[in-house]
C-alpha positions as CSV (number, residue, x, y, z in Angstrom):
1,M,110.7,62.7,99.6
2,R,113.7,64.7,100.8
3,G,114.4,67.9,98.9
4,Y,114.3,71.7,99.1
5,L,111.8,74.5,99.2
6,Y,113.1,77.6,97.4
7,I,112.2,81.2,96.9
8,L,112.9,82.9,93.6
9,I,112.6,86.5,92.7
10,N,113.0,88.3,89.4
11,P,113.6,92.0,88.6
12,S,111.2,91.7,85.6
13,I,108.3,90.7,87.9
14,P,108.7,92.9,91.0
15,N,106.6,92.3,94.1
16,L,106.2,88.6,93.3
17,A,108.1,85.7,94.7
18,K,108.0,82.1,93.3
19,V,107.8,79.4,96.0
20,G,108.5,75.9,94.8
21,K,110.1,72.6,95.6
22,T,112.8,70.4,94.0
23,T,114.6,67.2,94.9
24,R,117.8,68.5,93.1
25,D,120.1,71.5,93.6
26,P,117.9,74.6,93.7
27,K,120.4,76.4,91.5
28,D,119.7,73.9,88.7
29,R,116.0,74.7,89.0
30,V,116.8,78.4,88.7
31,I,118.6,77.8,85.4
32,E,115.7,75.7,84.1
33,L,113.1,78.3,85.0
34,S,115.1,81.2,83.7
35,R,115.3,79.5,80.3
36,A,111.8,78.2,80.1
37,T,109.5,81.0,81.3
38,G,110.4,83.6,78.7
39,V,111.1,86.4,81.2
40,P,113.7,88.9,80.0
41,T,115.9,88.6,83.2
42,P,117.0,85.4,85.0
43,F,115.5,84.4,88.3
44,I,117.5,84.9,91.5
45,L,117.6,82.3,94.2
46,A,116.7,84.3,97.3
47,Y,116.4,81.4,99.9
48,Q,116.5,77.7,100.1
49,Q,115.3,75.3,102.9
50,P,116.1,71.6,103.1
51,V,113.1,69.5,104.2
52,D,112.5,65.8,104.7
53,D,109.2,65.8,102.7
54,C,109.2,68.6,100.1
55,N,105.7,67.7,98.8
56,S,103.9,68.2,102.1
57,A,106.1,71.1,103.0
58,E,105.3,72.9,99.8
59,R,101.6,72.3,100.2
60,W,101.6,73.7,103.7
61,V,103.5,76.9,102.7
62,H,101.3,77.5,99.7
63,Q,98.2,77.0,101.8
64,E,99.4,79.3,104.5
65,L,100.3,82.0,101.9
66,E,96.9,81.6,100.2
67,E,95.1,82.0,103.5
68,R,96.9,85.3,103.9
69,G,95.6,86.4,100.5
70,A,99.1,86.4,99.0
71,R,98.6,84.0,96.1
72,N,98.7,85.6,92.7
73,A,96.7,82.9,90.9
74,S,95.2,79.7,92.1
75,N,97.3,77.4,89.9
76,R,100.6,79.3,90.1
77,E,103.5,79.4,92.6
78,F,103.8,83.2,92.6
79,F,103.0,85.1,95.8
80,T,102.8,88.8,96.8
81,A,103.8,88.4,100.4
82,P,106.9,90.3,101.7
83,L,110.1,88.3,101.2
84,H,110.9,88.1,104.9
85,E,107.5,86.6,105.7
86,I,108.0,83.9,103.1
87,V,111.5,83.1,104.5
88,N,110.1,82.8,108.0
89,L,107.4,80.4,106.8
90,L,110.1,78.2,105.1
91,A,112.2,78.2,108.2
92,V,109.2,77.1,110.3
93,V,108.2,74.3,108.0
94,G,111.8,73.3,107.7
95,A,112.1,72.8,111.5
96,N,108.8,71.1,111.9
97,N,109.2,68.9,108.7
98,S,112.6,67.6,109.7
99,G,111.1,65.5,112.5
100,S,113.8,66.8,114.9
101,A,112.5,70.2,115.9
102,G,112.0,69.0,119.5
103,A,115.6,68.1,119.7
104,V,117.0,71.3,118.3
105,D,118.9,73.2,121.0
106,R,117.2,76.5,122.0
107,I,120.5,78.4,121.5
108,Q,120.6,77.1,117.9
109,E,117.0,78.2,117.3
110,D,117.6,81.7,118.7
111,E,120.8,82.2,116.7
112,E,119.2,81.1,113.5
113,E,116.1,83.2,114.0
114,A,118.2,86.3,114.9
115,A,120.3,85.8,111.7
116,R,117.3,85.4,109.5
117,S,115.7,88.5,111.0
118,E,118.8,90.5,110.6
119,I,119.2,89.5,106.9
120,L,115.8,90.7,106.1
121,D,115.3,93.5,108.6
122,D,113.8,96.6,106.8
123,D,116.2,96.3,103.9
124,E,115.5,93.5,101.4
125,D,118.3,94.7,99.2
126,K,120.8,93.7,101.9
127,F,119.6,90.2,101.4
128,L,121.3,90.1,98.1
129,D,124.5,91.8,99.2
130,V,126.7,88.7,99.4
131,N,129.7,90.5,100.9
132,T,127.6,91.8,103.7
133,L,126.3,88.3,104.3
134,Y,129.8,86.8,104.3
135,L,131.4,89.5,106.6
136,R,128.5,89.2,109.1
137,G,129.0,85.5,109.2
138,L,132.6,85.9,110.0
139,E,131.8,88.5,112.7
140,L,129.5,86.0,114.4
141,L,132.2,83.3,114.3
142,D,135.0,85.5,115.6
143,A,133.0,87.3,118.3
144,P,134.0,86.8,122.0
145,D,130.8,84.9,122.3
146,P,130.7,83.0,119.0
147,K,127.4,82.2,117.4
148,P,128.2,79.4,114.9
149,Y,124.5,78.6,114.0
150,G,123.7,82.2,113.2
151,A,127.0,82.5,111.3
152,F,126.2,79.4,109.2
153,I,122.9,81.0,108.1
154,F,124.7,84.1,106.8
155,L,127.6,82.2,105.2
156,E,125.4,79.7,103.4
157,Q,123.3,82.4,101.9
158,A,126.4,84.1,100.6
159,A,127.7,80.7,99.3
160,M,124.4,80.2,97.4
161,H,125.3,83.3,95.5
162,E,128.7,81.8,94.6
163,H,130.8,83.8,97.0
164,K,134.0,81.8,96.8
165,L,135.3,82.4,100.3
166,A,131.8,81.8,101.8
167,C,131.8,78.4,99.9
168,E,135.1,77.5,101.5
169,K,133.9,78.5,105.0
170,V,130.6,76.7,104.7
171,A,132.4,73.6,103.5
172,D,134.7,73.7,106.5
173,M,131.8,74.1,108.9
174,L,129.9,71.2,107.3
175,F,133.0,69.0,107.4
176,E,133.6,69.8,111.1
177,G,129.9,69.9,112.2
178,L,130.3,73.6,113.3
179,G,127.0,75.5,113.2
180,A,125.3,72.7,111.3
181,K,125.0,69.0,111.3
182,R,128.2,67.3,110.1
183,D,127.6,66.5,106.4
184,P,130.6,65.4,104.3
185,K,128.6,65.1,101.2
186,R,127.3,68.7,101.4
187,A,130.8,69.8,102.3
188,E,132.2,68.2,99.1
189,Y,129.6,70.2,97.1
190,Y,130.8,73.5,98.5
191,Y,134.4,72.6,98.2
192,R,133.7,71.9,94.5
193,E,131.9,75.3,94.2
194,A,134.9,77.0,95.9
195,S,137.4,75.5,93.5
196,K,135.6,76.3,90.2
197,T,137.5,79.4,89.5
198,E,140.8,78.9,91.4
199,R,142.5,76.7,94.0
200,L,141.1,76.5,97.5
201,T,142.6,79.1,99.7
202,H,144.2,76.8,102.2
203,A,146.1,73.5,101.9
204,D,144.1,72.0,104.7
205,Q,140.9,72.6,102.7
206,T,142.3,70.7,99.8
207,A,143.2,67.8,102.1
208,R,139.6,67.8,103.5
209,W,138.2,67.7,100.0
210,A,140.4,64.8,99.2
211,Y,139.2,63.0,102.4
212,V,135.6,63.7,101.6
213,S,136.0,62.5,98.0
214,A,137.6,59.2,99.1
215,R,134.8,58.6,101.6
216,L,132.4,59.1,98.7
217,E,134.4,56.5,96.6
218,D,135.6,59.1,94.1
219,L,139.3,58.0,94.3
220,I,140.3,59.9,91.1
221,M,139.1,63.2,92.6
222,A,140.7,62.3,95.9
223,M,144.1,61.6,94.3
224,S,143.8,64.9,92.3
225,C,143.3,66.7,95.6
226,W,146.1,64.9,97.4
227,R,148.5,65.8,94.6
228,A,147.3,69.5,94.8
229,F,147.8,69.3,98.6
230,F,151.4,68.3,98.4
231,Q,152.1,70.6,95.5
232,R,150.8,73.5,97.5
233,L,152.9,72.6,100.6
234,I,156.1,72.7,98.4
235,E,155.3,75.6,96.1
236,D,154.1,77.9,98.8
237,D,156.8,76.8,101.3
238,L,154.2,76.7,104.1
239,P,155.7,77.0,107.6
240,D,153.1,74.6,109.0
241,A,153.7,72.0,106.2
242,D,155.0,69.3,108.6
243,Q,152.1,69.8,110.9
244,L,149.6,69.5,108.1
245,V,151.1,66.3,106.8
246,T,151.0,64.9,110.3
247,Q,147.4,65.9,110.6
248,F,146.2,64.5,107.3
249,G,148.9,61.9,106.6
250,W,146.9,58.9,108.0
251,A,143.9,59.6,105.7
252,F,146.2,60.2,102.8
253,L,148.0,56.9,103.2
254,L,144.8,55.0,103.6
255,D,143.5,56.5,100.4
256,M,146.7,55.9,98.5
257,S,146.8,52.2,99.6
258,Q,143.3,51.8,98.1
259,A,144.2,53.5,94.8
260,T,147.0,51.1,93.7
261,E,145.0,50.1,90.6
262,L,144.8,53.7,89.3
263,P,147.3,54.8,86.7
264,R,150.6,56.2,88.2
265,S,149.7,59.6,86.7
266,H,146.7,59.8,89.0
267,R,148.8,59.1,92.2
268,V,151.0,61.2,94.3
269,P,154.7,61.1,93.3
270,S,157.0,59.1,95.5
271,V,159.2,62.2,96.1
272,H,156.6,63.5,98.5
273,F,156.7,60.3,100.5
274,R,160.5,60.6,100.9
275,R,160.3,64.4,101.7
276,F,157.6,63.9,104.4
277,Y,158.4,60.4,105.6
278,P,158.9,61.3,109.3
279,Q,155.6,63.2,109.4
280,L,153.7,60.4,107.6
281,L,155.2,57.9,110.0
282,L,154.2,60.0,113.0
283,S,150.7,60.3,111.6
284,I,150.4,56.5,111.5
285,N,151.7,56.2,115.0
286,E,149.1,58.7,116.3
287,A,146.3,56.8,114.5
288,A,147.3,53.5,116.2
289,T,145.0,54.0,119.2
290,H,141.8,54.3,117.1
291,S,142.5,52.5,113.8
292,N,142.2,49.0,112.4
293,P,145.5,47.1,112.8
294,T,145.2,45.8,109.3
295,D,144.8,49.3,107.9
296,L,147.9,50.4,110.0
297,T,150.0,47.5,108.6
298,R,148.9,48.2,105.0
299,A,149.6,52.0,105.3
300,K,153.0,51.4,106.9
301,A,154.0,49.0,104.1
302,Y,152.8,51.3,101.4
303,L,154.7,54.2,103.0
304,D,157.9,52.2,103.1
305,R,157.5,51.0,99.6
306,M,156.9,54.4,98.1
307,S,159.8,55.9,100.1
308,G,162.2,53.3,98.8
309,L,162.8,51.7,102.2
């Protein structure tokens, strides 16, 4: 069963780490355990590792830690091993458990291992310094010799601790397949996390979230994002507004043409169709070489109708 292995630590029980499994978001498990165990301080999610079979993966990690004499009690999930050793075990079982370890590029493996080693090297406090994690991830992305796989490790760890900008960057990387396997569903999760407190930083991120939501058949959310996208273009007077509409216009028109049954209040106002008509039309023309002719016809008809032509 697909799920996650996770490592939790707690200031009230120093020198112990809880290693468990879940088929849900590990952060939900953190909340549950913090409420149920009666410890005075909440648990902290130190690391998470997606695996294809969380049951077998957890058994292997627990057995390995027990053989090292690190198990605190035979029927408990608490261990006394150093945090970096447990993280390395989860990384190993994650690669072997996925069924694709043999196909993982060596460069990817080296980058990820270097990133994990740096995160935990001699200073476990740095593991929880989300700004350090975020900035180091950006450094690896912007370096003359970029290391996207290593960058993703840093950025996702920061995102797990609700670093807003890290959530945005991780979402972008998952959407593009940069440094990680392309995964629109996970991208949507991080876009949602990034937007909990305020709008996404960039209009193109709002458009991507709209696209992902529509692919996941959440048209109401998609329409909300498209409205925010156009509102942002106008309110912020973005110099690249025309370019962004050309880039995302085709996806926008497809989504709009499928949302005709939604109340008008959920849809994008017609004024935006008239304002950006040339860019939307150009977007349709650029999509002609790789799109279904029926979709093209429907999108063009919808654009003309909403523009009053």
